[in-house]
ZALOTI-459579 format. One record per atom (N, C-alpha, C, CB): residue number from 0; residue in one letter; atom name; x, y, z. Coordinates in steps of 0.05 Angstrom, whole numbers, padded with zeros to 5 digits, always signed. Glycine has a CB too. Layout:
REM residues N
  seq  type  atom      xx      yy      zz
  NUM     a    CA       X       Y       Z
...
//
This chain:
REM residues 138
  seq  type  atom      xx      yy      zz
    0     x     N  +00017  -00024  +00000
    0     x    CA  +00000  +00000  +00000
    0     x     C  +00018  +00025  +00000
    0     x    CB  -00019  +00000  +00024
    1     x     N  +00014  +00043  -00019
    1     x    CA  +00031  +00067  -00020
    1     x     C  +00027  +00086  +00003
    1     x    CB  +00025  +00082  -00046
    2     x     N  +00048  +00100  +00009
    2     x    CA  +00047  +00119  +00031
    2     x     C  +00031  +00144  +00022
    2     x    CB  +00075  +00127  +00040
    3     x     N  +00011  +00151  +00037
    3     x    CA  -00005  +00175  +00031
    3     x     C  -00002  +00195  +00053
    3     x    CB  -00035  +00168  +00027
    4     x     N  +00018  +00212  +00050
    4     x    CA  +00022  +00233  +00070
    4     x     C  +00003  +00256  +00064
    4     x    CB  +00052  +00243  +00070
    5     x     N  -00005  +00270  +00085
    5     x    CA  -00026  +00290  +00082
    5     x     C  -00019  +00314  +00065
    5     x    CB  -00035  +00299  +00109
    6     x     N  +00006  +00322  +00064
    6     x    CA  +00012  +00348  +00051
    6     x     C  +00033  +00344  +00029
    6     x    CB  +00022  +00368  +00071
    7     x     N  +00026  +00352  +00005
    7     x    CA  +00045  +00352  -00017
    7     x     C  +00058  +00380  -00017
    7     x    CB  +00031  +00346  -00045
    8     x     N  +00084  +00380  -00014
    8     x    CA  +00098  +00406  -00014
    8     x     C  +00105  +00414  -00042
    8     x    CB  +00123  +00404  +00003
    9     x     N  +00114  +00394  -00059
    9     x    CA  +00123  +00400  -00086
    9     x     C  +00118  +00376  -00103
    9     x    CB  +00153  +00408  -00086
   10     x     N  +00109  +00381  -00128
   10     x    CA  +00104  +00359  -00147
   10     x     C  +00112  +00367  -00175
   10     x    CB  +00075  +00349  -00145
   11     x     N  +00127  +00350  -00188
   11     x    CA  +00133  +00355  -00216
   11     x     C  +00132  +00328  -00231
   11     x    CB  +00161  +00368  -00220
   12     x     N  +00138  +00327  -00256
   12     x    CA  +00138  +00303  -00271
   12     x     C  +00158  +00282  -00261
   12     x    CB  +00142  +00308  -00301
   13     x     N  +00180  +00292  -00248
   13     x    CA  +00202  +00274  -00241
   13     x     C  +00206  +00271  -00211
   13     x    CB  +00227  +00285  -00253
   14     x     N  +00191  +00286  -00195
   14     x    CA  +00198  +00287  -00166
   14     x     C  +00174  +00298  -00150
   14     x    CB  +00222  +00305  -00162
   15     x     N  +00168  +00285  -00127
   15     x    CA  +00147  +00295  -00109
   15     x     C  +00158  +00294  -00080
   15     x    CB  +00122  +00277  -00112
   16     x     N  +00152  +00315  -00065
   16     x    CA  +00158  +00316  -00036
   16     x     C  +00132  +00319  -00021
   16     x    CB  +00178  +00339  -00030
   17     x     N  +00129  +00301  -00001
   17     x    CA  +00106  +00302  +00017
   17     x     C  +00116  +00301  +00046
   17     x    CB  +00087  +00277  +00012
   18     x     N  +00099  +00311  +00064
   18     x    CA  +00107  +00310  +00092
   18     x     C  +00082  +00307  +00110
   18     x    CB  +00123  +00335  +00100
   19     x     N  +00087  +00296  +00133
   19     x    CA  +00067  +00293  +00154
   19     x     C  +00080  +00303  +00179
   19     x    CB  +00057  +00262  +00157
   20     x     N  +00074  +00328  +00186
   20     x    CA  +00087  +00341  +00209
   20     x     C  +00080  +00327  +00235
   20     x    CB  +00078  +00370  +00211
   21     x     N  +00056  +00316  +00237
   21     x    CA  +00048  +00302  +00262
   21     x     C  +00065  +00278  +00267
   21     x    CB  +00018  +00293  +00259
   22     x     N  +00073  +00263  +00246
   22     x    CA  +00090  +00240  +00250
   22     x     C  +00120  +00246  +00245
   22     x    CB  +00082  +00218  +00231
   23     x     N  +00125  +00272  +00240
   23     x    CA  +00153  +00281  +00234
   23     x     C  +00166  +00265  +00212
   23     x    CB  +00170  +00279  +00260
   24     x     N  +00150  +00261  +00190
   24     x    CA  +00158  +00243  +00169
   24     x     C  +00155  +00258  +00142
   24     x    CB  +00141  +00218  +00169
   25     x     N  +00176  +00255  +00126
   25     x    CA  +00175  +00266  +00099
   25     x     C  +00182  +00244  +00079
   25     x    CB  +00194  +00290  +00095
   26     x     N  +00175  +00248  +00054
   26     x    CA  +00182  +00229  +00034
   26     x     C  +00188  +00243  +00007
   26     x    CB  +00160  +00208  +00030
   27     x     N  +00207  +00232  -00007
   27     x    CA  +00213  +00242  -00034
   27     x     C  +00209  +00218  -00053
   27     x    CB  +00241  +00254  -00036
   28     x     N  +00193  +00222  -00073
   28     x    CA  +00189  +00201  -00093
   28     x     C  +00201  +00211  -00119
   28     x    CB  +00159  +00193  -00097
   29     x     N  +00220  +00196  -00129
   29     x    CA  +00235  +00203  -00154
   29     x     C  +00225  +00186  -00177
   29     x    CB  +00265  +00199  -00150
   30     x     N  +00221  +00199  -00200
   30     x    CA  +00211  +00185  -00223
   30     x     C  +00228  +00193  -00248
   30     x    CB  +00181  +00192  -00228
   31     x     N  +00252  +00183  -00249
   31     x    CA  +00268  +00187  -00273
   31     x     C  +00294  +00202  -00268
   31     x    CB  +00252  +00202  -00293
   32     x     N  +00304  +00215  -00288
   32     x    CA  +00330  +00228  -00288
   32     x     C  +00327  +00258  -00283
   32     x    CB  +00345  +00223  -00314
   33     x     N  +00340  +00267  -00263
   33     x    CA  +00343  +00296  -00258
   33     x     C  +00373  +00301  -00257
   33     x    CB  +00329  +00305  -00231
   34     x     N  +00381  +00324  -00268
   34     x    CA  +00409  +00330  -00268
   34     x     C  +00413  +00360  -00266
   34     x    CB  +00423  +00320  -00294
   35     x     N  +00437  +00368  -00259
   35     x    CA  +00444  +00396  -00258
   35     x     C  +00425  +00412  -00240
   35     x    CB  +00444  +00408  -00285
   36     x     N  +00416  +00435  -00250
   36     x    CA  +00400  +00454  -00235
   36     x     C  +00374  +00441  -00225
   36     x    CB  +00394  +00478  -00251
   37     x     N  +00362  +00424  -00241
   37     x    CA  +00337  +00411  -00233
   37     x     C  +00341  +00392  -00209
   37     x    CB  +00325  +00395  -00257
   38     x     N  +00363  +00377  -00210
   38     x    CA  +00369  +00359  -00187
   38     x     C  +00376  +00376  -00163
   38     x    CB  +00392  +00341  -00194
   39     x     N  +00391  +00397  -00166
   39     x    CA  +00398  +00414  -00144
   39     x     C  +00374  +00426  -00131
   39     x    CB  +00417  +00436  -00153
   40     x     N  +00355  +00436  -00147
   40     x    CA  +00330  +00447  -00137
   40     x     C  +00315  +00426  -00121
   40     x    CB  +00313  +00458  -00159
   41     x     N  +00312  +00402  -00132
   41     x    CA  +00297  +00381  -00118
   41     x     C  +00310  +00374  -00091
   41     x    CB  +00296  +00356  -00136
   42     x     N  +00336  +00371  -00090
   42     x    CA  +00349  +00364  -00065
   42     x     C  +00348  +00387  -00045
   42     x    CB  +00378  +00356  -00070
   43     x     N  +00349  +00411  -00054
   43     x    CA  +00347  +00434  -00036
   43     x     C  +00318  +00436  -00025
   43     x    CB  +00355  +00460  -00051
   44     x     N  +00299  +00429  -00041
   44     x    CA  +00271  +00428  -00032
   44     x     C  +00269  +00408  -00009
   44     x    CB  +00251  +00421  -00055
   45     x     N  +00281  +00384  -00013
   45     x    CA  +00280  +00364  +00008
   45     x     C  +00292  +00375  +00034
   45     x    CB  +00296  +00338  +00000
   46     x     N  +00316  +00387  +00032
   46     x    CA  +00329  +00398  +00055
   46     x     C  +00312  +00420  +00069
   46     x    CB  +00357  +00410  +00048
   47     x     N  +00300  +00437  +00052
   47     x    CA  +00283  +00458  +00063
   47     x     C  +00259  +00447  +00078
   47     x    CB  +00273  +00476  +00040
   48     x     N  +00246  +00427  +00067
   48     x    CA  +00222  +00415  +00080
   48     x     C  +00231  +00401  +00106
   48     x    CB  +00209  +00394  +00061
   49     x     N  +00253  +00387  +00106
   49     x    CA  +00263  +00375  +00130
   49     x     C  +00267  +00396  +00152
   49     x    CB  +00290  +00360  +00125
   50     x     N  +00280  +00418  +00145
   50     x    CA  +00286  +00439  +00165
   50     x     C  +00261  +00454  +00173
   50     x    CB  +00307  +00458  +00153
   51     x     N  +00245  +00462  +00154
   51     x    CA  +00221  +00479  +00159
   51     x     C  +00202  +00464  +00178
   51     x    CB  +00207  +00486  +00134
   52     x     N  +00197  +00439  +00174
   52     x    CA  +00178  +00424  +00190
   52     x     C  +00191  +00406  +00211
   52     x    CB  +00161  +00406  +00171
   53     x     N  +00217  +00410  +00214
   53     x    CA  +00233  +00396  +00235
   53     x     C  +00229  +00366  +00234
   53     x    CB  +00226  +00407  +00263
   54     x     N  +00230  +00355  +00210
   54     x    CA  +00225  +00326  +00205
   54     x     C  +00248  +00310  +00215
   54     x    CB  +00219  +00321  +00176
   55     x     N  +00243  +00289  +00229
   55     x    CA  +00264  +00271  +00240
   55     x     C  +00265  +00245  +00224
   55     x    CB  +00259  +00265  +00269
   56     x     N  +00245  +00240  +00207
   56     x    CA  +00244  +00215  +00192
   56     x     C  +00240  +00222  +00162
   56     x    CB  +00221  +00197  +00202
   57     x     N  +00254  +00206  +00145
   57     x    CA  +00252  +00211  +00116
   57     x     C  +00253  +00185  +00100
   57     x    CB  +00275  +00230  +00107
   58     x     N  +00235  +00183  +00081
   58     x    CA  +00234  +00160  +00063
   58     x     C  +00242  +00170  +00036
   58     x    CB  +00206  +00146  +00063
   59     x     N  +00264  +00159  +00025
   59     x    CA  +00273  +00166  -00002
   59     x     C  +00265  +00143  -00020
   59     x    CB  +00304  +00171  -00003
   60     x     N  +00244  +00147  -00036
   60     x    CA  +00235  +00127  -00055
   60     x     C  +00249  +00131  -00081
   60     x    CB  +00203  +00128  -00059
   61     x     N  +00272  +00117  -00083
   61     x    CA  +00290  +00121  -00106
   61     x     C  +00286  +00100  -00128
   61     x    CB  +00319  +00120  -00096
   62     x     N  +00265  +00085  -00126
   62     x    CA  +00262  +00062  -00144
   62     x     C  +00263  +00070  -00174
   62     x    CB  +00236  +00048  -00139
   63     x     N  +00253  +00093  -00181
   63     x    CA  +00253  +00101  -00209
   63     x     C  +00275  +00123  -00215
   63     x    CB  +00226  +00112  -00217
   64     x     N  +00291  +00128  -00195
   64     x    CA  +00312  +00148  -00198
   64     x     C  +00335  +00137  -00216
   64     x    CB  +00324  +00157  -00171
   65     x     N  +00347  +00155  -00232
   65     x    CA  +00369  +00147  -00249
   65     x     C  +00395  +00159  -00239
   65     x    CB  +00364  +00156  -00279
   66     x     N  +00417  +00149  -00247
   66     x    CA  +00443  +00156  -00236
   66     x     C  +00451  +00185  -00239
   66     x    CB  +00464  +00139  -00248
   67     x     N  +00467  +00195  -00219
   67     x    CA  +00477  +00222  -00219
   67     x     C  +00504  +00223  -00234
   67     x    CB  +00481  +00232  -00190
   68     x     N  +00510  +00245  -00246
   68     x    CA  +00536  +00250  -00258
   68     x     C  +00556  +00254  -00235
   68     x    CB  +00536  +00274  -00277
   69     x     N  +00582  +00252  -00242
   69     x    CA  +00603  +00258  -00222
   69     x     C  +00601  +00286  -00212
   69     x    CB  +00631  +00253  -00235
   70     x     N  +00595  +00305  -00230
   70     x    CA  +00592  +00333  -00221
   70     x     C  +00569  +00336  -00202
   70     x    CB  +00588  +00351  -00246
   71     x     N  +00546  +00323  -00207
   71     x    CA  +00524  +00325  -00189
   71     x     C  +00530  +00312  -00162
   71     x    CB  +00499  +00311  -00201
   72     x     N  +00545  +00290  -00163
   72     x    CA  +00553  +00277  -00138
   72     x     C  +00570  +00295  -00121
   72     x    CB  +00568  +00251  -00143
   73     x     N  +00589  +00309  -00133
   73     x    CA  +00606  +00328  -00119
   73     x     C  +00589  +00350  -00106
   73     x    CB  +00627  +00341  -00138
   74     x     N  +00570  +00361  -00122
   74     x    CA  +00553  +00383  -00112
   74     x     C  +00537  +00373  -00088
   74     x    CB  +00535  +00393  -00134
   75     x     N  +00525  +00349  -00091
   75     x    CA  +00509  +00338  -00069
   75     x     C  +00526  +00335  -00044
   75     x    CB  +00497  +00311  -00077
   76     x     N  +00550  +00324  -00047
   76     x    CA  +00568  +00319  -00025
   76     x     C  +00575  +00345  -00010
   76     x    CB  +00593  +00305  -00034
   77     x     N  +00579  +00366  -00026
   77     x    CA  +00588  +00392  -00014
   77     x     C  +00565  +00409  -00004
   77     x    CB  +00603  +00408  -00035
   78     x     N  +00541  +00406  -00016
   78     x    CA  +00519  +00425  -00010
   78     x     C  +00495  +00412  +00004
   78     x    CB  +00510  +00437  -00034
   79     x     N  +00489  +00387  -00001
   79     x    CA  +00465  +00375  +00010
   79     x     C  +00471  +00358  +00034
   79     x    CB  +00451  +00358  -00012
   80     x     N  +00490  +00341  +00032
   80     x    CA  +00497  +00322  +00054
   80     x     C  +00501  +00338  +00080
   80     x    CB  +00522  +00306  +00047
   81     x     N  +00516  +00359  +00081
   81     x    CA  +00520  +00374  +00106
   81     x     C  +00494  +00384  +00118
   81     x    CB  +00539  +00397  +00102
   82     x     N  +00475  +00393  +00101
   82     x    CA  +00450  +00403  +00112
   82     x     C  +00433  +00380  +00124
   82     x    CB  +00434  +00418  +00091
   83     x     N  +00434  +00357  +00111
   83     x    CA  +00420  +00334  +00122
   83     x     C  +00432  +00325  +00148
   83     x    CB  +00421  +00310  +00102
   84     x     N  +00459  +00325  +00150
   84     x    CA  +00472  +00317  +00175
   84     x     C  +00468  +00337  +00198
   84     x    CB  +00502  +00313  +00169
   85     x     N  +00466  +00362  +00191
   85     x    CA  +00464  +00383  +00212
   85     x     C  +00435  +00390  +00219
   85     x    CB  +00479  +00408  +00203
   86     x     N  +00416  +00379  +00205
   86     x    CA  +00388  +00385  +00209
   86     x     C  +00376  +00366  +00230
   86     x    CB  +00373  +00384  +00183
   87     x     N  +00349  +00366  +00231
   87     x    CA  +00335  +00350  +00251
   87     x     C  +00333  +00321  +00244
   87     x    CB  +00307  +00361  +00254
   88     x     N  +00339  +00313  +00220
   88     x    CA  +00336  +00286  +00211
   88     x     C  +00351  +00266  +00228
   88     x    CB  +00344  +00283  +00182
   89     x     N  +00337  +00244  +00236
   89     x    CA  +00350  +00223  +00252
   89     x     C  +00349  +00196  +00239
   89     x    CB  +00337  +00222  +00280
   90     x     N  +00329  +00191  +00222
   90     x    CA  +00327  +00166  +00207
   90     x     C  +00320  +00171  +00178
   90     x    CB  +00306  +00147  +00220
   91     x     N  +00334  +00157  +00161
   91     x    CA  +00329  +00159  +00132
   91     x     C  +00328  +00131  +00120
   91     x    CB  +00350  +00177  +00118
   92     x     N  +00305  +00125  +00109
   92     x    CA  +00302  +00099  +00096
   92     x     C  +00302  +00102  +00066
   92     x    CB  +00275  +00085  +00105
   93     x     N  +00315  +00083  +00052
   93     x    CA  +00317  +00084  +00023
   93     x     C  +00303  +00060  +00011
   93     x    CB  +00347  +00085  +00014
   94     x     N  +00288  +00065  -00010
   94     x    CA  +00278  +00044  -00027
   94     x     C  +00296  +00046  -00052
   94     x    CB  +00246  +00046  -00034
   95     x     N  +00315  +00027  -00055
   95     x    CA  +00336  +00031  -00075
   95     x     C  +00326  +00032  -00104
   95     x    CB  +00356  +00010  -00072
   96     x     N  +00341  +00046  -00120
   96     x    CA  +00336  +00049  -00149
   96     x     C  +00339  +00023  -00163
   96     x    CB  +00354  +00070  -00161
   97     x     N  +00324  +00020  -00185
   97     x    CA  +00327  -00003  -00203
   97     x     C  +00353  +00000  -00219
   97     x    CB  +00303  -00005  -00222
   98     x     N  +00364  +00024  -00219
   98     x    CA  +00389  +00030  -00234
   98     x     C  +00412  +00025  -00214
   98     x    CB  +00389  +00060  -00244
   99     x     N  +00427  +00004  -00219
   99     x    CA  +00449  -00003  -00201
   99     x     C  +00470  +00019  -00199
   99     x    CB  +00463  -00029  -00211
  100     x     N  +00474  +00035  -00220
  100     x    CA  +00493  +00057  -00219
  100     x     C  +00484  +00079  -00199
  100     x    CB  +00497  +00070  -00247
  101     x     N  +00457  +00082  -00197
  101     x    CA  +00447  +00101  -00178
  101     x     C  +00451  +00091  -00149
  101     x    CB  +00417  +00106  -00183
  102     x     N  +00446  +00066  -00145
  102     x    CA  +00451  +00054  -00118
  102     x     C  +00480  +00058  -00110
  102     x    CB  +00444  +00024  -00118
  103     x     N  +00499  +00053  -00129
  103     x    CA  +00527  +00058  -00124
  103     x     C  +00533  +00087  -00117
  103     x    CB  +00544  +00049  -00148
  104     x     N  +00520  +00105  -00132
  104     x    CA  +00524  +00134  -00127
  104     x     C  +00515  +00142  -00099
  104     x    CB  +00509  +00151  -00148
  105     x     N  +00492  +00132  -00090
  105     x    CA  +00482  +00138  -00063
  105     x     C  +00501  +00126  -00042
  105     x    CB  +00454  +00127  -00059
  106     x     N  +00510  +00101  -00046
  106     x    CA  +00528  +00089  -00028
  106     x     C  +00554  +00105  -00026
  106     x    CB  +00534  +00060  -00036
  107     x     N  +00564  +00115  -00049
  107     x    CA  +00588  +00131  -00049
  107     x     C  +00584  +00157  -00034
  107     x    CB  +00597  +00137  -00079
  108     x     N  +00561  +00170  -00037
  108     x    CA  +00556  +00194  -00022
  108     x     C  +00556  +00189  +00008
  108     x    CB  +00529  +00206  -00031
  109     x     N  +00544  +00166  +00016
  109     x    CA  +00543  +00159  +00044
  109     x     C  +00572  +00155  +00055
  109     x    CB  +00526  +00134  +00049
  110     x     N  +00588  +00141  +00040
  110     x    CA  +00616  +00136  +00048
  110     x     C  +00631  +00163  +00051
  110     x    CB  +00630  +00118  +00027
  111     x     N  +00627  +00180  +00031
  111     x    CA  +00641  +00206  +00032
  111     x     C  +00632  +00224  +00055
  111     x    CB  +00637  +00221  +00006
  112     x     N  +00607  +00219  +00064
  112     x    CA  +00597  +00236  +00087
  112     x     C  +00612  +00230  +00112
  112     x    CB  +00567  +00230  +00091
  113     x     N  +00623  +00206  +00115
  113     x    CA  +00638  +00199  +00139
  113     x     C  +00620  +00195  +00163
  113     x    CB  +00658  +00221  +00146
  114     x     N  +00627  +00206  +00186
  114     x    CA  +00612  +00203  +00211
  114     x     C  +00584  +00215  +00208
  114     x    CB  +00626  +00215  +00234
  115     x     N  +00563  +00198  +00211
  115     x    CA  +00536  +00208  +00208
  115     x     C  +00523  +00217  +00234
  115     x    CB  +00519  +00185  +00197
  116     x     N  +00539  +00217  +00256
  116     x    CA  +00529  +00226  +00282
  116     x     C  +00504  +00211  +00290
  116     x    CB  +00524  +00256  +00283
  117     x     N  +00482  +00226  +00294
  117     x    CA  +00457  +00214  +00303
  117     x     C  +00439  +00204  +00280
  117     x    CB  +00442  +00234  +00320
  118     x     N  +00448  +00206  +00255
  118     x    CA  +00431  +00199  +00232
  118     x     C  +00435  +00169  +00225
  118     x    CB  +00438  +00217  +00208
  119     x     N  +00413  +00154  +00225
  119     x    CA  +00414  +00126  +00218
  119     x     C  +00403  +00123  +00190
  119     x    CB  +00399  +00109  +00238
  120     x     N  +00417  +00108  +00173
  120     x    CA  +00408  +00103  +00145
  120     x     C  +00404  +00073  +00142
  120     x    CB  +00428  +00114  +00125
  121     x     N  +00383  +00066  +00126
  121     x    CA  +00378  +00038  +00122
  121     x     C  +00364  +00034  +00095
  121     x    CB  +00362  +00026  +00145
  122     x     N  +00371  +00012  +00081
  122     x    CA  +00358  +00005  +00056
  122     x     C  +00336  -00015  +00061
  122     x    CB  +00379  -00007  +00036
  123     x     N  +00314  -00014  +00046
  123     x    CA  +00292  -00032  +00048
  123     x     C  +00282  -00041  +00021
  123     x    CB  +00269  -00019  +00064
  124     x     N  +00269  -00064  +00021
  124     x    CA  +00258  -00075  -00004
  124     x     C  +00229  -00065  -00008
  124     x    CB  +00258  -00105  -00004
  125     x     N  +00215  -00060  +00014
  125     x    CA  +00187  -00052  +00012
  125     x     C  +00182  -00026  +00029
  125     x    CB  +00168  -00074  +00022
  126     x     N  +00163  -00011  +00020
  126     x    CA  +00155  +00013  +00034
  126     x     C  +00144  +00007  +00062
  126     x    CB  +00133  +00028  +00018
  127     x     N  +00131  -00015  +00065
  127     x    CA  +00120  -00023  +00091
  127     x     C  +00142  -00028  +00111
  127     x    CB  +00103  -00049  +00088
  128     x     N  +00163  -00042  +00103
  128     x    CA  +00186  -00047  +00121
  128     x     C  +00199  -00021  +00128
  128     x    CB  +00206  -00066  +00108
  129     x     N  +00203  -00004  +00109
  129     x    CA  +00216  +00022  +00113
  129     x     C  +00200  +00039  +00133
  129     x    CB  +00219  +00038  +00087
  130     x     N  +00174  +00040  +00130
  130     x    CA  +00157  +00056  +00148
  130     x     C  +00157  +00045  +00176
  130     x    CB  +00128  +00057  +00137
  131     x     N  +00156  +00018  +00178
  131     x    CA  +00157  +00006  +00205
  131     x     C  +00183  +00014  +00220
  131     x    CB  +00156  -00025  +00203
  132     x     N  +00205  +00013  +00206
  132     x    CA  +00231  +00021  +00218
  132     x     C  +00231  +00051  +00224
  132     x    CB  +00254  +00014  +00200
  133     x     N  +00222  +00067  +00206
  133     x    CA  +00222  +00096  +00209
  133     x     C  +00206  +00105  +00234
  133     x    CB  +00212  +00110  +00185
  134     x     N  +00183  +00092  +00238
  134     x    CA  +00165  +00100  +00259
  134     x     C  +00171  +00090  +00287
  134     x    CB  +00137  +00092  +00252
  135     x     N  +00191  +00073  +00289
  135     x    CA  +00200  +00063  +00315
  135     x     C  +00211  +00087  +00331
  135     x    CB  +00221  +00040  +00313
  136     x     N  +00208  +00086  +00357
  136     x    CA  +00220  +00107  +00374
  136     x     C  +00250  +00105  +00372
  136     x    CB  +00210  +00104  +00403
  137     x     N  +00263  +00129  +00374
  137     x    CA  +00292  +00129  +00375
  137     x     C  +00302  +00147  +00397
  137     x    CB  +00303  +00139  +00348
//
């Protein structure tokens, strides 16, 4: 059963961000390839929603996401990862991409991030498993 969060913050042909402030939960659903300025905007929207609504849980539905370029990976590492690490987020669940290069890119970004402090990351096969883990007390 798909996750139906109450508030859609942003929606486009390739990307949707939803949040549920009551459960402190956000989700990003990716549908295809975003690159350059479009990808940057999408990831900054995620960071903004996390911070604005003080979300501690995040579900990244990457199943339809396509791989990032090296340049995009560098930008993400320098500009997005620090805001995720320094923000309210405490748990982030991933539904991995069907594109193995994208999965490798995400894993590489996680490795480059180094010490994640209080942020726990985990991969899941189903949305139900991811939500169960996200909603546990921490």
